[in-house]
PAZAPA-4460 file (N, C-alpha, C; in steps of 0.05 Angstrom, whole numbers, plus 32768, in hexadecimal, padded with zeros to 4 digits):
% residues 354
    n_x    n_y    n_z   ca_x   ca_y   ca_z    c_x    c_y    c_z   seq   type   mol
   8012   7FE9   7FFD   7FFF   7FFF   7FFD   8010   8018   7FFF     1      M     A
   800F   802D   7FEC   801B   803D   7FE7   800D   8057   7FF7     2      R     A
   8019   806B   8001   8001   8083   800B   8015   809A   800C     3      R     A
   8006   80B1   800B   8017   80C9   8001   800E   80DA   801A     4      D     A
   8021   80EB   8022   801F   80FB   803A   8012   8115   802D     5      V     A
   7FFC   8126   8039   7FEF   8136   8030   8006   814E   8037     6      N     A
   800B   8166   801E   8022   8171   8023   8017   818B   802F     7      G     A
   7FFF   818E   8038   7FF4   81A3   804A   7FF5   8199   8067     8      S     A
   8002   8182   8070   8002   817A   8090   8013   8186   80A0     9      A     A
   800D   8193   80B6   801E   81A4   80C4   801E   8194   80DF    10      R     A
   8039   8184   80E8   803A   8179   80F8   803C   817E   8112    11      P     A
   8034   817E   812D   8038   818B   8141   8052   8188   8153    12      T     A
   8069   818F   814B   8081   8184   815B   808D   819F   815A    13      V     A
   809F   81AB   8173   80AB   81BD   8177   80BC   81C8   815D    14      P     A
   80BE   81E8   8162   80CE   81EE   8146   80EC   81E4   814C    15      D     A
   80F5   81E8   8130   8112   81DD   812C   8121   81F0   812E    16      L     A
   813D   81ED   8139   814E   8205   8135   815B   8209   8113    17      P     A
   8164   821F   810D   816E   8227   80F2   8186   8217   80EC    18      D     A
   8191   820B   80FA   81AE   81FA   80F9   81B1   81E6   810D    19      A     A
   81C1   81CD   8105   81CD   81C2   8117   81D8   81D0   8138    20      P     A
   81CD   81C3   8149   81CF   81CF   8161   81CD   81B8   817B    21      S     A
   81D7   81C5   818F   81DA   81AB   81A5   81CD   81BE   81BB    22      T     A
   81C1   81B1   81D2   81B9   81BB   81EF   81CF   81BA   8206    23      V     A
   81D2   81C8   8219   81E4   81CB   8228   81EA   81B3   8232    24      P     A
   8202   81AA   823F   820D   8195   824A   81F4   818D   8260    25      D     A
   81F8   8173   8263   81E0   8169   8279   81EB   8157   8292    26      R     A
   8206   8157   8290   8213   8144   82A2   8228   8135   8296    27      G     A
   8237   8125   82A3   824D   8112   829D   8249   8102   8286    28      P     A
   825E   8101   827D   825B   80E4   8262   825E   80CE   826F    29      V     A
   8245   80BF   8266   823A   80A5   8276   824F   8093   8271    30      P     A
   8256   807A   8283   826B   8067   8279   826B   805C   8262    31      A     A
   8280   8059   8252   8281   8047   823B   827C   805D   8221    32      G     A
   8280   8076   822A   827F   808A   8210   8296   809F   821B    33      T     A
   8291   80AF   8205   82A6   80CD   8203   8293   80DD   81F4    34      R     A
   829F   80F9   81FA   8291   810C   81F2   829A   810D   81D8    35      E     A
   8282   8113   81C8   827C   8113   81A6   8286   812D   819E    36      D     A
   8293   8127   8180   8297   8141   8173   8281   8156   8171    37      L     A
   8269   814E   8179   825A   8166   8176   8254   8175   818E    38      L     A
   8260   816A   81A5   8264   8179   81BB   824D   8174   81CC    39      G     A
   824C   816F   81E3   8239   8173   81FB   821F   817E   81EE    40      P     A
   8205   816B   81F0   8208   8150   8204   820D   8139   81F3    41      P     A
   8214   813D   81DE   821C   8123   81CE   8234   8116   81D2    42      W     A
   822D   80FB   81D9   8244   80ED   81DD   8244   80D0   81CA    43      V     A
   8259   80C4   81CA   825F   80B0   81B6   8269   8098   81BF    44      A     A
   8264   807D   81BA   826A   8065   81C3   8276   8055   81AA    45      R     A
   8289   8048   81A9   8292   8036   8197   828F   801B   819F    46      T     A
   827D   8012   8183   8277   7FF5   8183   828F   7FE3   8178    47      L     A
   829D   7FD4   8182   82AF   7FC1   8176   82A1   7FAC   8164    48      R     A
   82A9   7FA7   814D   82A1   7F96   8136   82B7   7F80   8136    49      L     A
   82A9   7F6C   8124   82BC   7F50   811E   82AC   7F3C   8115    50      G     A
   8295   7F3C   811F   8283   7F23   811B   827C   7F1E   80FA    51      R     A
   827B   7F34   80EB   8270   7F32   80D0   828D   7F3C   80C0    52      L     A
   8291   7F34   80A7   82A6   7F42   8095   8298   7F43   8078    53      T     A
   82A8   7F51   806C   82A6   7F54   8051   82BA   7F53   8040    54      D     A
   82CC   7F50   8051   82EE   7F4F   803E   82F6   7F6A   803C    55      G     A
   82F0   7F7B   8046   82FC   7F97   8046   830D   7F9F   805A    56      G     A
   830B   7F8C   8074   831A   7F9B   808B   8338   7FA0   8081    57      E     A
   8340   7FAA   809A   835A   7FB1   8099   836A   7FAD   80B2    58      E     A
   837A   7F9C   80B8   8381   7F91   80D5   8387   7FA7   80E3    59      P     A
   839B   7FBF   80DA   83A9   7FD3   80E8   838D   7FE8   80F1    60      A     A
   8375   7FE4   80E3   8366   7FF5   80E9   8347   7FE7   80ED    61      A     A
   8341   7FDA   8105   832B   7FCA   8109   8310   7FD7   810A    62      P     A
   82FE   7FC6   80F8   82E4   7FD4   80F3   82D5   7FD8   8111    63      D     A
   82C9   7FF6   8112   82B9   7FF7   8126   82A6   8009   811F    64      V     A
   8291   800B   812E   8277   8021   8124   827C   8035   8141    65      A     A
   826A   8049   813E   8266   8057   814E   8248   8063   8151    66      T     A
   8241   8067   8169   8228   8069   8175   8225   8083   8181    67      L     A
   821C   8098   817A   8215   80B6   8185   81FB   80BA   818F    68      V     A
   81FB   80C6   81A1   81DD   80CF   81B0   81E5   80E1   81C7    69      H     A
   81CF   80E6   81DB   81D0   80FE   81E7   81DD   80EE   8202    70      H     A
   81E5   8100   8214   81F7   80EF   822D   81DD   80E6   823D    71      A     A
   81C5   80EE   823A   81AE   80E3   824D   819C   80D1   8241    72      D     A
   81A5   80CA   8225   8191   80B8   8214   818B   809D   8226    73      A     A
   8173   8097   8224   816A   8083   822B   8154   8085   823E    74      G     A
   8144   8072   8244   812C   8071   825A   810B   807A   8248    75      G     A
   810F   8086   8230   80F8   808F   821D   80F0   806E   8210    76      R     A
   80D8   8075   820A   80C6   8060   81FC   80CA   805D   81E0    77      D     A
   80D4   8073   81D2   80DB   8075   81B7   80F7   807D   81AE    78      R     A
   8104   8071   819C   811C   807A   8194   811F   8078   8172    79      A     A
   8138   8088   816C   813C   8087   8155   8159   8081   814D    80      V     A
   815E   806F   8135   8178   8065   8135   8179   806F   8117    81      L     A
   8191   8080   8113   8192   8091   80F8   81AD   8083   80EC    82      Y     A
   81AC   8079   80D4   81C0   8071   80C1   81C9   8086   80AB    83      L     A
   81E0   8098   80AA   81E6   80A6   8095   81EE   8094   807D    84      P     A
   81F2   80A4   806B   81FA   80A0   8048   8216   809B   804D    85      G     A
   821C   809A   802E   8238   8095   8022   8244   80AE   8025    86      F     A
   8260   80B0   8032   826F   80C8   8035   825E   80DA   8047    87      V     A
   8256   80CE   805E   8242   80DE   806F   824B   80D6   808A    88      D     A
   8243   80E7   809E   823F   80DC   80B9   822F   80ED   80C4    89      Y     A
   8225   80E4   80E0   8210   80EE   80F0   821B   810E   8100    90      F     A
   820B   8122   80F4   8213   813C   80FA   81F8   814B   80FE    91      F     A
   81E4   8143   80F2   81C9   8153   80F3   81BB   8155   810F    92      Q     A
   81C8   8162   8122   81BA   8165   813E   81A5   8176   813B    93      A     A
   819D   8181   812B   8187   8197   812A   8172   8188   8124    94      G     A
   816D   8172   8113   815A   8161   810A   815C   814D   8122    95      H     A
   8172   8144   812B   8171   8132   8145   8160   813D   815C    96      A     A
   8162   8155   815F   815A   8163   8177   813C   816B   8175    97      Q     A
   8130   8169   815F   8114   816B   8159   810A   8153   8162    98      A     A
   8116   813C   815E   8109   811A   8165   810A   811A   8180    99      W     A
   8120   8127   818D   8125   8124   81A9   8112   8137   81B8   100      I     A
   810D   814F   81AB   80F6   815F   81B4   80DC   814D   81AF   101      D     A
   80D7   8142   819E   80C1   8133   8199   80BA   811C   81B4   102      A     A
   80CE   8110   81C1   80C7   80FF   81D3   80D8   80E0   81C7   103      G     A
   80EB   80E7   81B5   80F9   80CD   81AF   811B   80D2   81BA   104      Y     A
   8127   80BA   81C2   8144   80BE   81BC   814F   80B8   81A7   105      D     A
   8164   80C5   81A1   8171   80C8   8186   8188   80C1   817F   106      F     A
   8192   80A5   8171   81AA   809D   816E   81B5   80A0   8153   107      Y     A
   81CF   80B3   8153   81DB   80A6   8133   81E7   8094   8132   108      G     A
   81F0   8082   811E   8203   8069   811B   8216   8070   8102   109      L     A
   822A   8076   810E   8245   8078   80F3   824C   8060   80F5   110      D     A
   8245   804E   80D5   824A   8035   80D8   8269   802E   80CF   111      M     A
   826F   801D   80CF   8290   800E   80C4   829E   801D   80AE   112      R     A
   82B6   8023   80B4   82C2   8029   80A4   82BB   804E   8093   113      R     A
   82A9   805C   80A2   8297   8076   809B   8299   8085   80AF   114      A     A
   829D   80A4   80AB   829A   80B6   80C3   82A6   80B0   80DD   115      G     A
   82A0   80B5   80F3   82B6   80AC   810C   82BC   8091   8110   116      R     A
   82B4   8081   80F8   82B8   8064   80FC   82D2   8062   80EE   117      S     A
   82D6   8076   80D9   82F1   806B   80C3   8306   805E   80D9   118      V     A
   830B   8061   80EE   8322   8057   8100   833F   804F   80EE   119      N     A
   8344   8064   80E2   8361   8061   80D2   835A   804E   80BE   120      G     A
   8347   8045   80AE   8344   8032   8097   8352   8045   8080   121      H     A
   8360   803B   8071   8368   8046   8059   8359   804E   8048   122      P     A
   833E   8040   8043   8328   8047   802D   8310   804C   8038   123      R     A
   830D   8062   8041   82F2   8066   804F   82DC   805F   803E   124      P     A
   82C7   8057   804D   82AE   8050   803F   82AE   8039   8026   125      D     A
   82C9   802A   8029   82CE   8013   801C   82BE   7FF8   8026   126      D     A
   82A9   7FF7   8022   8294   7FE2   802F   828E   7FD2   8015   127      V     A
   8291   7FB4   8014   8287   7FA9   7FFF   8272   7F9A   8000   128      R     A
   8265   7F99   8016   8249   7F8C   8016   8238   7F99   802E   129      D     A
   8225   7FA9   8023   8215   7FBC   8039   820D   7FAA   804F   130      L     A
   820A   7F8D   8049   81FC   7F80   8061   8212   7F7E   8076   131      R     A
   8225   7F84   8070   823F   7F7F   808E   8237   7F95   80A0   132      V     A
   8221   7FA5   8093   821E   7FBF   80A9   820A   7FB3   80C0   133      H     A
   81FC   7F98   80BE   81EB   7F8A   80C9   81F6   7F8A   80EA   134      D     A
   820D   7F86   80E6   821C   7F80   8101   8214   7F9B   8115   135      E     A
   821D   7FAD   810C   8220   7FC7   8118   8200   7FD6   811D   136      E     A
   81EF   7FCA   8108   81D4   7FD7   810E   81CB   7FC7   8121   137      I     A
   81CC   7FAB   811D   81BE   7F9A   8137   81C8   7FA1   8150   138      G     A
   81EB   7FA9   8151   81F2   7FAB   816E   81E7   7FCA   817C   139      A     A
   81E3   7FD7   8166   81D8   7FFB   816C   81BF   7FF4   817D   140      A     A
   81AE   7FE8   816B   8192   7FE1   8175   818A   7FCE   8189   141      L     A
   819C   7FBE   8191   81A2   7FB3   81B2   81A4   7FCC   81C4   142      E     A
   81BA   7FDA   81C2   81BE   7FEF   81CF   81A6   8003   81DB   143      L     A
   819A   8006   81C4   8180   8020   81C3   8169   800F   81D3   144      V     A
   8168   7FF6   81CD   8156   7FE6   81DC   8158   7FE3   81F7   145      R     A
   8174   7FE1   81FB   817E   7FDF   8216   817A   7FF8   8225   146      A     A
   8179   800C   8217   8178   8029   8228   8153   802C   8231   147      G     A
   8149   801C   8224   812C   801A   822D   8119   8020   8219   148      G     A
   811D   8027   81F9   810B   802E   81E6   80FD   8010   81E0   149      A     A
   80E8   8015   81DA   80D9   7FFB   81D7   80CB   7FFF   81BA   150      R     A
   80C6   8018   81B0   80C1   8020   8195   80D9   802A   8188   151      R     A
   80DF   801C   816F   80FC   8025   8160   80ED   8031   8144   152      L     A
   80FE   804D   813E   80FE   8053   8122   8115   8050   8114   153      V     A
   8119   8044   80F6   8131   8045   80ED   8132   8059   80D8   154      L     A
   8142   8069   80DC   8143   8081   80C6   8160   807E   80B6   155      L     A
   815E   8081   809C   8173   807D   808D   8175   8093   807A   156      G     A
   818A   809C   8075   818D   80B2   805B   819E   80A8   8045   157      H     A
   8191   80A8   802D   81A6   80A1   8014   81B1   8085   8014   158      S     A
   81C9   807E   8017   81D3   8066   801B   81C3   8058   8032   159      T     A
   81C6   8068   8043   81BA   805E   8062   819C   8055   8060   160      G     A
   8190   8061   804A   8175   8060   8047   8173   8041   803C   161      G     A
   817D   803A   8027   8183   8025   801B   818C   8009   8037   162      L     A
   819F   800F   8041   81A7   7FFD   8059   8191   7FFC   806B   163      Q     A
   8180   8015   806F   8167   800B   8083   8154   7FF8   8075   164      A     A
   814F   7FFE   8056   8139   7FEE   8053   8147   7FCE   8051   165      V     A
   8164   7FC8   8047   8169   7FB0   804D   816D   7F9E   806C   166      L     A
   816C   7FBB   807D   816E   7FA7   809C   814F   7FA0   80A1   167      W     A
   813E   7FB5   8095   8124   7FB0   80A0   8118   7F97   8094   168      A     A
   8120   7F90   8076   8117   7F7F   8069   811E   7F61   8077   169      H     A
   813B   7F62   807E   8140   7F4B   8086   813C   7F46   80A6   170      D     A
   8137   7F58   80B3   8131   7F5A   80CD   8116   7F5A   80D9   171      H     A
   8109   7F52   80CA   80EC   7F5E   80D9   80E5   7F60   80F4   172      P     A
   80D7   7F75   80FF   80CF   7F71   8119   80E7   7F83   812E   173      G     A
   8100   7F85   811B   8113   7F90   812D   8111   7FAD   8131   174      T     A
   8104   7FBE   811E   80FA   7FDA   811D   80DB   7FDF   811D   175      V     A
   80D3   7FF3   8120   80B1   7FF4   8120   80A6   8001   8109   176      D     A
   80BD   801B   8104   80BD   802C   80EB   80D2   8035   80E3   177      V     A
   80CE   8037   80C4   80E8   803E   80B2   80E1   8055   80A6   178      V     A
   80F2   8069   80A5   80F1   8085   809E   810A   808B   808A   179      V     A
   8105   808B   8073   811C   8090   805F   811B   80A8   8051   180      L     A
   8132   80B6   8057   8138   80D1   8051   814B   80CD   8030   181      N     A
   813B   80D3   8016   8149   80D4   7FFF   8159   80B8   7FFA   182      S     A
   8145   809D   8002   815D   808B   7FFE   8169   8086   7FE2   183      P     A
   817A   8078   7FE8   8189   806F   7FC7   8180   804F   7FC1   184      W     A
   816C   8057   7FB4   815B   803A   7FA6   8163   8030   7F8D   185      L     A
   8172   803C   7F7D   817C   803E   7F5F   818E   8052   7F5B   186      D     A
   819C   8046   7F44   81B2   8054   7F3D   81AB   806D   7F26   187      L     A
   81B1   8085   7F35   81AE   80A3   7F23   81C0   80A5   7F09   188      N     A
   81BA   8090   7EF8   81CD   808F   7EDF   81BE   8087   7ECA   189      R     A
   81C8   8089   7EB0   81B2   8081   7E99   81B8   8062   7E97   190      G     A
   81A8   8059   7E7D   81A2   803C   7E77   81BC   8031   7E7A   191      W     A
   81CF   8035   7E6B   81EC   8027   7E6C   81F9   8026   7E82   192      F     A
   81F8   803B   7E95   8204   8035   7EB0   81F1   8027   7EC4   193      E     A
   81D9   8021   7EC0   81C9   8014   7ECC   81C5   7FFD   7ECA   194      R     A
   81D1   7FED   7EB4   81D2   7FD7   7EA4   81EA   7FC3   7E9F   195      T     A
   81F5   7FD1   7E86   8216   7FC6   7E7D   8227   7FCC   7E93   196      V     A
   8229   7FE0   7E9B   8240   7FF0   7EAC   823A   7FE4   7EC8   197      L     A
   8222   7FE0   7ECF   8219   7FD5   7EEC   8226   7FB1   7EEA   198      T     A
   8221   7FA7   7ED3   822C   7F89   7ECD   8248   7F87   7ED3   199      A     A
   8258   7F98   7EC2   8275   7F9D   7EC0   827C   7FA1   7EE1   200      V     A
   8271   7FB7   7EEC   827C   7FB8   7F07   8276   7FA2   7F1D   201      L     A
   8262   7F95   7F1A   8259   7F7A   7F26   8271   7F67   7F27   202      D     A
   827F   7F64   7F14   8293   7F51   7F12   82AE   7F5E   7F1D   203      R     A
   82B5   7F72   7F12   82C9   7F82   7F21   82CE   7F88   7F3A   204      L     A
   82B0   7F88   7F47   82B0   7F8F   7F64   82B2   7F6F   7F72   205      G     A
   82B1   7F5C   7F64   82B9   7F40   7F79   82D5   7F3D   7F73   206      A     A
   82DE   7F42   7F5D   8303   7F3E   7F59   8311   7F52   7F63   207      W     A
   8303   7F6C   7F61   831A   7F85   7F6A   8309   7F97   7F7E   208      L     A
   82FD   7F92   7F93   82E6   7FA4   7F9F   82F0   7FBB   7FA6   209      P     A
   830B   7FC0   7FAC   8317   7FDC   7FB3   831C   7FEF   7F9D   210      S     A
   831C   7FE4   7F85   8324   7FF8   7F6F   8312   800D   7F6C   211      V     A
   831F   8028   7F67   830E   803C   7F66   82F9   803F   7F4B   212      Q     A
   82DA   8044   7F48   82D3   8040   7F2F   82C6   805B   7F2F   213      V     A
   82C7   8072   7F3E   82B5   808B   7F42   82BE   809B   7F54   214      G     A
   82B3   80B5   7F58   82B6   80C7   7F64   829A   80DA   7F67   215      T     A
   8298   80E6   7F7D   8283   80F9   7F81   828C   8119   7F76   216      L     A
   8274   8126   7F70   8278   813E   7F68   8279   814C   7F85   217      G     A
   8284   816B   7F84   8286   8175   7F9A   826E   818C   7F9F   218      D     A
   8261   8195   7F86   824E   81A5   7F88   823B   81A3   7FA6   219      A     A
   8230   818E   7FA5   821B   818E   7FC0   8226   8192   7FD3   220      Y     A
   8242   8188   7FD9   824C   818C   7FF6   8255   81A2   7FF7   221      G     A
   825B   81B1   7FE7   826A   81D4   7FE6   8254   81E1   7FED   222      R     A
   823E   81D5   7FE6   821F   81E7   7FE9   8217   81E8   8002   223      N     A
   821F   81CD   8013   8217   81CC   8031   8223   81D3   803E   224      L     A
   8240   81DA   803B   8256   81E4   8052   8251   81FC   8056   225      H     A
   8255   8207   8072   8259   821E   8075   8271   8228   806D   226      A     A
   8287   821C   806C   82A5   8228   805C   829E   8230   803C   227      G     A
   8292   8228   8032   828E   8233   8016   826B   8239   800D   228      T     A
   826A   8244   8023   8249   825A   8020   8231   8246   8027   229      G     A
   8233   8234   8037   821B   8221   8038   8213   822B   8059   230      G     A
   8208   8216   8065   81F4   821E   807B   81FF   820E   8093   231      E     A
   8213   81F7   808E   8216   81E0   809E   8234   81E4   80A4   232      W     A
   823B   81DD   80BC   8250   81D6   80C7   8257   81BB   80CA   233      E     A
   8268   81AF   80C0   8276   818E   80C6   8292   818F   80BD   234      Y     A
   8299   8176   80C4   82B2   8167   80CA   82BC   8166   80A5   235      D     A
   82C8   8172   8098   82D7   816E   8079   82E5   8157   807E   236      L     A
   82EB   8149   8091   82FE   8137   808A   82F2   811C   8090   237      S     A
   82D4   811D   809B   82C2   810C   809D   82AB   810D   8085   238      L     A
   82AB   811E   8078   829A   8124   8062   829F   8137   804B   239      K     A
   82BB   812F   8040   82C5   8140   802F   82B0   8149   801C   240      P     A
   82B6   8162   800A   82A6   8169   7FF5   829F   8159   7FDE   241      H     A
   82BB   814B   7FD6   82BA   813B   7FC2   82B3   811D   7FC5   242      A     A
   82B5   8117   7FE1   82B2   8100   7FE8   82C9   80F1   7FE9   243      G     A
   82C7   80D5   7FED   82D9   80C0   7FF0   82D9   80AD   7FD2   244      F     A
   82EE   809E   7FC8   82E8   8095   7FAE   82D0   807A   7FAE   245      P     A
   82C2   8078   7F9B   82B4   8062   7F9D   82BB   804F   7F8F   246      V     A
   82B7   803C   7F9F   82CA   8022   7F96   82B8   800B   7F90   247      R     A
   82C8   7FF5   7F80   82B0   7FE4   7F6B   82A5   7FD2   7F84   248      A     A
   82AC   7FC7   7F94   82A6   7FBD   7FA9   8283   7FC6   7FB2   249      G     A
   828C   7FDF   7FBE   8274   7FEC   7FC0   825E   7FF4   7FB0   250      F     A
   825E   7FF5   7F9B   8250   7FFB   7F81   823E   7FE1   7F80   251      I     A
   824C   7FCD   7F81   8246   7FB0   7F7B   8231   7FAA   7F8F   252      R     A
   8235   7FB2   7FA4   8227   7FAA   7FBD   820D   7FBC   7FBE   253      S     A
   8210   7FD6   7FB9   81F7   7FE6   7FB4   81E5   7FDB   7F9C   254      V     A
   81F6   7FD3   7F85   81E2   7FCE   7F6B   81D3   7FB5   7F6F   255      R     A
   81DF   7F9F   7F7F   81D4   7F8A   7F84   81B8   7F8A   7F9B   256      R     A
   81C0   7FA2   7FAD   81A9   7FAB   7FC1   8195   7FB1   7FAC   257      A     A
   8197   7FC7   7F9A   8187   7FD1   7F89   8175   7FBE   7F79   258      H     A
   8186   7FAA   7F70   8177   7F94   7F5E   8162   7F84   7F6F   259      A     A
   816F   7F80   7F87   815C   7F6E   7F9C   813F   7F80   7FA0   260      E     A
   8147   7F99   7FA7   812E   7FAC   7FAB   8119   7FA9   7F8E   261      L     A
   8125   7FB1   7F7A   8118   7FAE   7F61   8108   7F92   7F5E   262      A     A
   8112   7F7C   7F68   8106   7F62   7F68   80EA   7F60   7F7F   263      R     A
   80ED   7F76   7F8B   80D6   7F77   7FA0   80DD   7F6F   7FBF   264      G     A
   80DC   7F7F   7FD2   80E0   7F78   7FF1   80C8   7F76   7FFC   265      M     A
   80CE   7F6E   801B   80B6   7F68   8026   80B8   7F77   8046   266      D     A
   80BA   7F8F   8045   80C3   7F9D   8060   80A7   7FA0   8068   267      V     A
   80A2   7F96   8082   8086   7F8F   8090   807E   7FAF   8099   268      A     A
   8095   7FBE   80A9   809B   7FD2   80B7   808C   7FF0   80A5   269      A     A
   807D   7FF9   80AE   8071   8011   80A2   808E   8021   809E   270      P     A
   808B   802A   8080   80A2   8038   8077   8099   8059   8069   271      V     A
   80A4   806A   8074   80A3   8088   8066   80B6   8090   8056   272      L     A
   80B6   8097   8039   80C9   809B   802A   80C9   80B7   8023   273      L     A
   80DD   80C8   802C   80D7   80E1   8028   80F0   80E7   8015   274      C     A
   80EB   8100   8002   80FB   8103   7FF2   80F2   811C   7FE8   275      C     A
   8104   8128   7FD3   80FC   8146   7FC9   80E4   8145   7FB4   276      S     A
   80D6   815A   7FAD   80C4   8158   7F90   80D8   815A   7F7A   277      T     A
   80F5   8163   7F79   80FE   8165   7F62   811D   815A   7F65   278      R     A
   812B   8151   7F4A   8149   814B   7F45   8152   8162   7F39   279      S     A
   816C   8163   7F40   8177   817B   7F35   8192   816D   7F1E   280      G     A
   819D   817D   7F10   81B8   8172   7F03   81C9   8168   7F14   281      D     A
   81CD   8151   7F12   81E2   8148   7F27   81FA   8148   7F1B   282      R     A
   8207   8153   7F00   821F   8156   7EF9   8226   8175   7EFB   283      R     A
   8215   818B   7EF5   821D   819E   7EF9   8204   81B6   7F01   284      Q     A
   81FA   81B0   7F15   81E5   81BF   7F20   81E7   81DA   7F27   285      P     A
   81D5   81E1   7F26   81D5   8204   7F2A   81D1   820B   7F41   286      G     A
   81D4   8222   7F4E   81CE   822B   7F68   81AC   8229   7F71   287      P     A
   819F   822E   7F64   8181   8228   7F66   817B   8205   7F71   288      A     A
   8189   81F7   7F5A   8184   81E0   7F5C   8193   81D1   7F79   289      E     A
   81A8   81DA   7F81   81B7   81D7   7F98   81A7   81D9   7FB1   290      L     A
   819A   81E9   7FB1   818E   81FC   7FC7   816E   81EF   7FC6   291      T     A
   8161   81DF   7FB3   8144   81D9   7FB0   813F   81B9   7FA6   292      S     A
   815A   81AD   7F99   814B   8193   7F93   8163   817E   7FA0   293      T     A
   815D   816A   7F93   8175   8151   7F99   8186   8154   7F7E   294      D     A
   819D   815C   7F8B   81AC   8157   7F73   81C1   8137   7F70   295      V     A
   81BC   812B   7F7E   81C8   8113   7F83   81C1   80FA   7F7B   296      V     A
   819D   80F4   7F84   8190   80E1   7F7E   817B   80ED   7F68   297      L     A
   816C   80D9   7F5A   8154   80DA   7F4A   813B   80D7   7F58   298      D     A
   812D   80EB   7F5F   8114   80EB   7F6E   8100   80D0   7F5D   299      V     A
   8101   80D4   7F43   80EE   80C0   7F3D   80F4   80A9   7F40   300      R     A
   810E   809E   7F45   8117   8084   7F46   810D   8076   7F66   301      Q     A
   8110   808D   7F72   8102   808C   7F91   80E7   8080   7F91   302      M     A
   80D4   8093   7F83   80B5   808F   7F7F   80B2   8073   7F6F   303      L     A
   80C4   806B   7F5D   80BF   804F   7F54   80BF   803C   7F61   304      R     A
   80D2   803F   7F6C   80E1   802A   7F82   80CC   8024   7F9C   305      R     A
   80C2   8037   7FA1   80B5   8036   7FBE   80A4   8024   7FC4   306      A     A
   8090   8017   7FAD   8081   8008   7FB5   8089   7FEB   7FB3   307      P     A
   80A6   7FEE   7FAB   80B8   7FCD   7FB1   80C4   7FCF   7FC8   308      M     A
   80C0   7FDD   7FE2   80CA   7FD8   7FF6   80BC   7FCB   8005   309      I     A
   80A5   7FCD   8009   808B   7FBD   8014   806F   7FC2   8012   310      G     A
   805D   7FBD   8023   8041   7FC3   801D   803B   7FDB   802A   311      E     A
   8046   7FE9   8036   803B   7FFC   804D   8055   800F   8049   312      D     A
   8050   8022   8036   8066   803A   8031   805B   804F   8027   313      V     A
   805F   8068   803A   8052   8080   8033   806B   8091   802A   314      T     A
   805B   80A6   8013   8071   80B6   8007   806B   80D5   8013   315      I     A
   8081   80DE   801A   8085   80FE   8023   8098   810B   800F   316      L     A
   808D   811F   7FFC   809D   8129   7FEE   809C   8148   7FF6   317      Q     A
   80BB   8150   7FF7   80BD   8167   8001   80C2   8182   7FF4   318      V     A
   80B8   8194   7FF2   80BC   81AC   7FDD   80D0   81B8   7FE8   319      P     A
   80E4   81B7   7FD8   80FE   81CB   7FDB   8117   81B9   7FE7   320      G     A
   810B   819C   7FEC   8122   818B   7FF8   813A   8187   7FEA   321      G     A
   8152   818A   7FF5   8169   8182   7FE1   8172   8161   7FEE   322      I     A
   8186   8156   7FE9   8187   813A   7FE9   818B   812E   8004   323      H     A
   8197   8138   8019   8192   8139   802F   817B   814C   803E   324      D     A
   8164   8147   8045   8152   8153   8047   8151   8161   8061   325      L     A
   8165   8157   8076   8165   8161   808F   8175   817E   8090   326      A     A
   8186   817D   8073   8197   8196   8070   8190   81A6   8062   327      L     A
   8174   81A3   8059   8166   81B9   8042   8163   81D4   804A   328      S     A
   815E   81E6   803C   8153   8205   8046   8140   8202   8057   329      P     A
   8141   8213   8072   812C   8213   8087   8113   8208   8080   330      A     A
   8102   8213   8069   80E6   8209   8068   80E0   81EA   8065   331      P     A
   80F5   81EA   8051   80F2   81C9   8048   80FE   81B3   8061   332      A     A
   8115   81B8   806B   8119   81AD   8085   8109   81A4   809A   333      R     A
   8100   81BF   809F   80E8   81BF   80B6   80CA   81AB   80AC   334      E     A
   80C7   81B1   8098   80B0   81A4   808C   80B1   8181   808F   335      Y     A
   80CC   817C   8086   80D4   815C   8083   80D4   8155   809E   336      Y     A
   80E2   815F   80B0   80E7   8157   80CB   80CA   8155   80D6   337      T     A
   80BC   816D   80D8   80A6   816A   80E0   808E   8156   80DD   338      R     A
   808D   8150   80C3   807C   8137   80B1   8087   811F   80BE   339      A     A
   80A1   811B   80B9   80AD   8101   80C2   80A6   80F6   80DB   340      A     A
   80AA   810E   80F2   80A0   8109   810D   8086   8102   8113   341      I     A
   8073   810B   8106   8053   810F   8104   804C   80EE   80FA   342      E     A
   805B   80EA   80E2   8056   80D0   80DC   805F   80B8   80ED   343      W     A
   8077   80B8   80F6   807F   80A6   8108   8071   80A6   8127   344      A     A
   8067   80C1   812F   8058   80BD   8142   803B   80AB   8140   345      N     A
   8033   80B8   8129   8014   80A4   811F   8014   8089   811C   346      A     A
   8029   807E   8113   8030   8065   810E   8035   8054   8124   347      R     A
   8048   8066   8137   804D   8054   814E   8036   8054   8162   348      L     A
   8027   806C   8160   800C   806A   8172   7FFD   8055   8167   349      D     A
   7FFA   8047   814F   7FE6   8035   8144   7FF0   801B   8152   350      E     A
   800C   8017   815A   8012   8000   8160   800D   7FF7   817C   351      L     A
   8004   7FE0   817E   7FFB   7FCE   8199   8013   7FD6   81AC   352      A     A
   8011   7FDB   81CF   802D   7FDE   81E1   8038   7FCD   81DC   353      P     A
   8050   7FD4   81DF   806D   7FC4   81D4   806D   7FAD   81EF   354      A     A
***
């Protein structure tokens, strides 16, 4: 069942800050955590990994993941686990604070070899099988539940959105609702790249998974960052404008996941798929496109693939939204955040007590 969110809906959650922010320090850093780079009250916890392997490990840089949350997180009935995208990390504190103000605990998960979890790995984001992330997602959810949450929202952006779909499909019952922020559900390229080149990369990714096969453009990142005229402050060593090399093993795994989705998945949890109303030119986007459209992915592909996720998928299109809807100009990001929280509240309210 595909449902549409009414674009005139006005969810009732607190006003949002205009930029990423934190609230004052609420006390000592809890045992097992350290002060996070976002500053108080955010803390980080390292998750040691090693049960699952994709062949991309480096002995000198053991795989870890990093779970980020408020120092006083825990004890609330509802919680959000956020999965960032490719060449990304959790820094959207303003968006997270809106969920917290609405009664949720919020946790950001930097998965292995990305963001805070690079841990000296020589090839950031060199993941050769997306399902290797099951280990850290499962560990994070266990910690969130141990903190008292009985209802869980899995929130994923871009590649993290694809990751969220895979998790919810493979592990029914582990999360209650899924929110997708511009999920990467197909390759934003022409017919040749999506068919012939995909077949070539599938073979290459099996033989030489760390070979570089592409790069990202820097226009989107430059538009975001305060140092180049944007609105947002974040660590360019963790999220550089031009990204990190795109490697064959990573693309092979992503395209296999896309093919799996195209055959139809069976995500039982309710899903909210959020995206912009328009895509812009991904090669040479102009100023208006950079500030009001998705210049990374194709919105039409998201809409076509939405019914393939499961039976209960709701569509929310955000006028003026950019690729990361939480980083859009204020009207769009506020609408996205309010609508997503309102939808999650309503769907969780429908569930029987945990």
